[in-house]
N, C-alpha and C positions, 0 to 999 in steps of 0.2 A: 538428494537435496536435503539441506538442513531443516530444522524445525518448522512445522506447519501448525501455528497456533492462532487462536482467536484473541481479540482484545479482551481484557478483564471486564466482566459484566455484560458481555455481548454473546448472543448465540448466533449461529450461522443463519438461522431463520430470520432473526431481527435484522442482520446485516443485509440480507436479500430483500426484505420488506422495505427498509429505508432507502436502499440504493435503487430499487426497482429492477434489479438484475437477479432473476431466479436461478442463475447458474454461478453466482459469485462463489468464490472458493478461496480458502487459505492456500498460499503457495509457500514453497520452501524459502528460507532466508539465505541460503547458500548461493548467492548471486551477486553480481556487480550492480550497485545502485549509485548512480551519479546524482548528486544533490542539486538543490535550487535554493537561492539564486545563483550560487557559484557552481556553474556546470562542471567545473573541473574537480569539485570536492566529492570524494567518495563517502557515502553514508554506510554505516554498519547496521543492517536491518535487524530489528527485533521481531517485527511482524510484517508480512506482505500479504495483501489481499488482492486477488485477481478478478477483473470485471471485463471480459471480452476485449482483451487488448489493452486495457487500462489497468493501472495498479494504484493502490494506496499503500504507503510504506510508513511505518513508525520506526524511527531510528533508535538505537540504544541510547539511553540517557537523554532523550528528547521527547517532549510532550506533543510536539507538532506532528501532523500527518502530511506526507508529501504525495502529491498526485503526479503520475507520469505514465509513459507509454511502455508497454512490455515489448521489448525488441525480439527479433527472430532468434537471437542467440541466448535468450533467457534473461538478459540484463534489463535494467530499468533506467530510463532517462526521465528524471523529474522536471516538471516545468511549473509547478504551483505548490503552495503550502497552505494548510488550514490549521486553525487553532484547536479544533476538536474533531473527533471522528464523525459525529452526526452531521456537522457542517460539510465535511469532506464527502460523505456518502451522498448528501443532497446535491453536491457540486458535480457529481458524475453525470 
């Protein structure tokens, strides 16, 4: 899988604390991510964070965070968007 990175200015411990998920983890970006609201639009992931079957995705050249489901094949289907990471983490 491609790069596993954290958002600038965030530690894994901070992400786990804000989300309430003690097992949150960065995931590889080498996966299919289908965007929202246009379900047919593929996003090119810069950062993917995993939370027990849910994901937050930051797309390349996009400041928004997309929330979605992690599918069995490793792809992500997004169904919501947030303007910043803190808001998205609280939305989990």
